[in-house]
C-alpha positions in Angstrom: 18.3 -14.3 14.3 18.1 -16.6 17.2 14.5 -17.5 16.8 11.8 -16.4 14.3 10.5 -12.9 15.4 7.0 -14.0 14.3 6.0 -17.5 15.5 4.8 -19.6 12.7 6.5 -17.5 10.0 8.8 -19.7 7.8 12.1 -17.8 7.7 15.4 -18.8 6.0 18.7 -17.1 6.5 22.1 -17.0 4.8 24.9 -15.4 6.8 28.3 -14.1 5.7 31.3 -12.7 7.5 31.4 -8.9 7.8 28.2 -8.2 5.8 27.7 -4.9 4.1 24.1 -5.1 5.2 21.2 -7.4 5.6 18.9 -7.9 2.5 15.4 -9.0 3.4 13.5 -10.3 0.3 9.7 -10.1 0.2 8.0 -12.3 -2.4 4.9 -11.4 -4.5 1.7 -13.2 -5.2 1.7 -17.0 -5.6 5.4 -17.1 -4.8 7.6 -18.1 -1.8 10.8 -17.1 -0.1 12.7 -19.9 -1.8 12.4 -18.2 -5.2 15.1 -15.8 -4.1 17.7 -18.5 -3.9 19.5 -17.5 -7.1 19.7 -13.9 -5.9 21.0 -15.0 -2.5 23.9 -17.0 -4.1 25.0 -13.9 -5.9 24.8 -11.4 -3.1 28.0 -12.7 -1.5 28.7 -9.6 0.6 25.3 -9.5 2.3 23.4 -11.4 4.9 20.2 -12.7 3.3 16.8 -13.2 4.9 13.8 -14.7 3.0 10.5 -15.9 4.2 7.1 -17.2 3.2 4.5 -14.4 3.8 1.6 -15.5 6.0 -0.9 -17.6 4.0 1.8 -18.9 1.7 3.7 -22.2 1.7 5.5 -22.7 5.0 3.5 -19.9 6.7 0.0 -21.1 5.7 -0.8 -22.1 9.3 -0.9 -18.4 10.1 -3.8 -17.9 7.8 -4.3 -15.3 5.0 -2.8 -12.0 5.9 -4.0 -8.4 5.3 -1.7 -5.8 4.0 -1.2 -4.4 7.6 -0.4 -7.9 8.9 2.2 -8.4 6.2 3.7 -5.0 7.1 3.8 -6.0 10.8 5.5 -9.3 10.0 8.1 -7.5 7.9 8.8 -4.9 10.5 9.5 -7.6 13.0 12.0 -9.1 10.7 13.6 -5.7 10.0 14.0 -5.0 13.7 15.7 -8.3 14.3 18.2 -7.5 11.5 18.5 -3.8 12.2 20.0 -4.4 15.7 23.2 -5.7 14.1 23.3 -4.4 10.5 21.8 -1.8 8.2 18.9 -3.2 6.2 17.9 -3.2 2.5 14.5 -4.6 1.7 13.9 -6.0 -1.8 10.2 -6.5 -2.6 9.1 -8.3 -5.8 5.7 -7.4 -7.2 3.2 -7.3 -4.3 6.1 -7.8 -2.0 7.3 -4.3 -3.0 4.0 -2.9 -1.8 4.6 -4.5 1.6 8.2 -3.2 1.7 7.1 0.3 0.9 4.3 0.1 3.5 6.8 -1.0 6.1 9.2 1.9 5.3 6.3 4.3 5.6 4.9 2.8 8.8 8.2 3.2 10.7 10.5 5.8 9.0 14.2 5.4 9.7 14.0 1.7 10.4 14.9 0.6 6.8 18.0 2.1 5.0 16.8 1.3 1.5 13.7 -0.1 -0.2 13.9 -1.6 -3.7 10.5 -2.5 -5.4 10.5 -4.5 -8.6 7.4 -4.1 -10.8 5.2 -3.6 -7.8 1.5 -2.8 -8.5 0.7 0.8 -7.6 -2.7 1.3 -9.3 -3.6 4.3 -7.1 -0.6 6.1 -8.7 -1.3 4.9 -12.2 -4.3 2.6 -12.9 -4.0 -0.3 -15.2 -7.5 -1.7 -14.9 -8.1 -2.5 -18.5 -5.4 -5.2 -18.5 -6.4 -6.9 -15.3 -9.0 -9.7 -15.4 -12.0 -9.7 -13.0 -11.2 -11.8 -9.9 -13.3 -15.0 -9.4 -14.4 -16.5 -6.1 -12.7 -19.8 -6.3 -9.1 -19.3 -4.9 -7.9 -22.7 -6.3 -9.0 -21.7 -9.8 -7.6 -18.2 -9.5 -4.2 -19.6 -8.5 -4.1 -21.7 -11.6 -5.2 -18.8 -13.9 -2.7 -16.5 -12.3 0.2 -18.9 -12.7 -0.6 -19.5 -16.3 -0.9 -15.8 -17.0 2.2 -14.7 -15.1 4.5 -17.6 -15.8 3.1 -19.6 -18.7 0.6 -22.3 -19.5 3.5 -24.7 -20.4 5.2 -24.1 -17.1 2.0 -25.0 -15.3 1.8 -28.3 -17.3 5.3 -29.1 -16.3 4.4 -29.1 -12.6 3.7 -32.4 -11.0 0.4 -33.0 -9.2 1.9 -32.1 -5.8 3.3 -28.9 -7.1 0.1 -27.9 -8.7 -1.8 -28.6 -5.5 0.7 -26.5 -3.5 0.0 -23.5 -5.8 -3.7 -24.0 -5.5 -3.4 -24.0 -1.7 -1.8 -20.6 -1.9 -4.9 -19.4 -3.8 -6.6 -17.7 -0.8 -3.5 -15.7 0.0 -3.2 -14.7 -3.7 -6.7 -13.4 -3.8 -6.2 -11.4 -0.6 -3.0 -9.9 -2.2 -4.8 -9.0 -5.4 -7.8 -7.5 -3.7 -5.7 -5.5 -1.3 -3.9 -3.6 -4.0 -7.1 -3.1 -6.1 -9.4 -1.9 -3.2 -7.8 1.4 -2.2 -4.4 3.0 -1.6 -2.8 1.2 1.4 -0.5 4.2 2.0 0.4 7.6 0.7 3.8 7.6 -1.1 4.1 11.3 -0.1 4.9 9.9 3.4 7.9 7.9 2.2 11.1 9.4 3.7 13.3 6.3 3.2 15.6 6.0 0.3 13.8 4.0 -2.3 14.1 2.8 -5.9 11.5 1.4 -8.3 12.9 -1.1 -10.8 11.2 -2.6 -13.8 12.0 -4.6 -16.9 11.7 -3.9 -20.6 9.2 -6.7 -21.4 5.6 -6.5 -22.7 4.4 -4.1 -20.1 7.4 -1.8 -20.3 5.3 1.2 -21.7 3.1 1.1 -18.6 6.1 0.8 -16.2 8.0 3.6 -17.9 5.0 5.9 -17.4 4.6 4.7 -13.8 8.3 5.2 -13.2 8.2 8.7 -14.6 5.3 9.6 -12.2 7.2 8.1 -9.2 10.3 10.1 -10.1 8.4 13.4 -10.6 5.9 13.2 -7.8 7.9 11.4 -5.1 11.5 11.9 -6.2 12.0 8.2 -6.3 14.9 6.7 -8.1 13.8 4.5 -11.0 15.8 1.9 -13.1 14.9 -0.1 -16.2 16.5 -3.5 -16.6 17.3 -4.7 -20.1 16.1 -8.1 -21.3 14.1 -8.5 -18.1 10.5 -9.5 -17.5 8.4 -9.7 -14.3 10.3 -12.7 -13.0 13.7 -11.1 -13.0 14.6 -12.6 -9.6 14.5 -16.0 -11.4 15.6 -15.2 -14.9 18.1 -12.4 -14.4 19.7 -13.0 -11.0 23.2 -11.8 -12.0 21.8 -8.5 -13.3 19.5 -8.0 -10.4 22.1 -8.8 -7.8 24.5 -6.4 -9.4 21.8 -3.7 -9.4 21.0 -4.2 -5.8 24.6 -3.9 -4.8 25.0 -0.7 -6.9 21.9 0.8 -5.3 23.1 0.0 -1.9 26.5 1.5 -2.6 25.0 4.6 -4.0 22.7 4.9 -0.9 25.7 4.6 1.4 27.7 7.2 -0.6 24.9 9.7 -0.4 24.2 9.2 3.3 
């Protein structure tokens, strides 16, 4: 894209000759667009677009975003890509909620949405395993990182890296509150091809039950990745890139 479609949004691109499609990656809570670098290197036949959602990292100056604002930002990125190429949106965790929201907001704009372990508590609650949110965003960022990644990984961060994560605390709290408050959309309104992917880690029983509901209620394709946890975009980039390619090819074949 010649210029960022959303002023102030930190966007990165990787272009290839004769792309099959453009893949736009949407990160989850306490993450950033750069975490998709391993996936990008493996999707050699696709254009790649990653970005820091507003409130995070390079897009902090835009302030903390609501769900609707994140959807609006993503739609602007999709339109910029869709003018030249079909679009696959891959959303990790909360990023998948944003991706699904965008597909519902403007049907027909996205060709395929893939959500990885995205929280959908209005479809299947998981309240008993989710801690009560505090009011200190810096503290919540540290707690979240230690819980979702590991305490040892937090300790390996240098002071600047820890502070950077803490500065993302307000955006993290907004993300977590947005998916816990109420359903941001009705999945019955989803007409775009979509797939829900999850790993076989500690929470696999919950995700299997959720996947079964998504398949039965909304006819959504579901896939379970083996030997994969929540951070599959970091730990399983080969497997995930292959799956995204397969899902795209299947979507094209059924069009």
